[in-house]
Each structure stands twice: as C-alpha cells, then as structure tokens.
C-alpha positions in Angstrom: -64.9 359.2 -26.9 -68.0 357.5 -27.8 -68.3 354.6 -27.9 -71.0 353.0 -29.7 -71.2 348.2 -29.2 -73.3 346.1 -30.8 -73.8 342.2 -29.8 -76.2 339.5 -29.9 -75.9 338.4 -33.9 -75.6 334.9 -34.7 -76.6 332.2 -36.8 -80.1 331.3 -36.6 -82.8 329.2 -38.6 -85.6 330.8 -40.2 -88.1 331.4 -38.1 -86.2 331.9 -35.2 -85.5 334.8 -32.9 -82.5 337.0 -32.0 -82.2 340.0 -29.4 -79.4 342.5 -30.5 -78.0 345.1 -28.1 -76.1 348.1 -28.4 -74.2 350.4 -25.5 -73.5 353.4 -25.7 -70.3 355.1 -23.5 -68.3 358.1 -23.3 -71.4 360.6 -24.3 -71.5 363.4 -22.5 -74.6 364.9 -24.1 -78.3 363.1 -23.4 -78.7 360.7 -26.6 -81.8 361.3 -28.6 -83.0 358.9 -30.9 -81.7 355.4 -31.5 -81.8 353.1 -34.0 -80.7 350.4 -36.6 -79.7 349.6 -39.8 -78.4 346.6 -41.9 -76.1 345.7 -44.8 -76.4 342.5 -46.9 -73.6 342.1 -48.6 -73.3 343.5 -51.9 -76.4 346.0 -51.0 -76.2 349.8 -49.6 -76.9 350.1 -45.9 -80.9 350.2 -45.3 -82.7 351.8 -42.1 -84.3 349.1 -40.2 -85.7 351.5 -38.0 -85.5 353.7 -34.4 -86.6 354.8 -30.9 -87.5 358.1 -30.4 -86.1 360.1 -26.6 -89.9 359.9 -26.3 -90.1 355.9 -26.6 -92.1 356.1 -30.2 -90.8 353.3 -32.6 -90.8 353.6 -36.3 -89.8 350.8 -38.7 -89.4 349.9 -42.4 -92.0 347.9 -44.0 -90.2 345.2 -44.0 -90.0 344.7 -40.3 -93.1 345.5 -38.8 -94.8 343.2 -36.6 -92.0 340.7 -36.4 -89.0 343.0 -35.1 -89.3 345.8 -32.0 -86.7 348.5 -30.6 -86.1 349.2 -27.3 -84.6 351.1 -25.0 -82.8 351.7 -21.2 -81.4 355.0 -21.0 -80.4 354.4 -17.4 -77.9 352.0 -19.4 -78.0 353.9 -22.6 -78.4 350.8 -24.6 -80.7 350.1 -27.8 -82.0 346.7 -28.1 -83.6 345.0 -31.3 -85.9 342.6 -30.6 -86.1 340.3 -34.3 -88.7 337.3 -34.8 -89.7 335.3 -37.4 -86.6 335.9 -39.3 -86.4 335.4 -43.1 -82.9 334.7 -45.2 -83.6 338.2 -46.8 -83.0 339.4 -42.7 -79.5 338.9 -43.0 -76.9 341.0 -43.1 -74.3 343.2 -40.5 -76.9 345.4 -38.4 -75.5 348.5 -37.5 -76.7 350.4 -34.0 -76.8 354.6 -35.2 -77.6 357.2 -32.3 -78.4 360.6 -32.4 -77.1 363.3 -29.7 -77.7 367.0 -30.0 -74.6 367.9 -32.2 -73.5 364.0 -33.5 -74.8 360.6 -34.6 -72.6 358.0 -34.3 -72.1 354.4 -35.4 -71.2 351.5 -34.5 -68.8 348.3 -36.1 -72.4 346.1 -36.8 -73.0 342.5 -35.9 -73.5 339.9 -38.0 -76.8 338.3 -38.9 -77.3 335.0 -40.5 -80.9 333.3 -41.2 -80.5 330.1 -42.9 -83.3 328.3 -44.4 
C-alpha cells in the first residue's frame, strides 16, 4: 500500500521560510513527477508546482522566485522550500505523486503565515 506523508508545516511570520517534506513508501513502481498543491480555507485546491523524474521544475506564477521544489530519489522524498512567505500562502499543502499507472495524495500539512 502506497503511503504519502507530508511534514514541515507550521506557523511563520510574513517574510519567513519553511521547508516541507513529502515521503513516499510502499510503491512498487518508480515515481515519475512529484508535486505540491495547496488549499486555502473555503477555496479550491490549487497547483503550486512539480518536479519531473529528470529534475525539471515548474511553478505557478504566484510562487516563482520564492518557492523551490527538489527531490531525493534515493529517499523517495520531495521537498518544497518556501521563502519570502506571504499571508496569502496560508493553506493546507498537499503532496501528489505520479507513477506510470496511478497518482497518490498525502493528507496535507498546514502552513499558516501571519502578517
């Protein structure tokens, strides 16, 4: 059974930084893309960015230059380094991973940015 577990969320002041981690276990197939989404209270879940198996990264416009996604394939882990955080970055951050046959979501980790 595949498990996707996020960690690293918390409360931070505007302008601060956080690093989220997402560890995948139990997968029988190699992971292709690994990505992050977020959901603010009362809003839909939005895409933040993703990293391909080859290491290419793509970000939504609002986080470009502030967020960085990286991955450690040996550890089946993807990271989201967030800096210059803004109150509008507040939300529940989810990890999503793709294999050749399926996609998997984590349960999310809360990020709260105070002004």
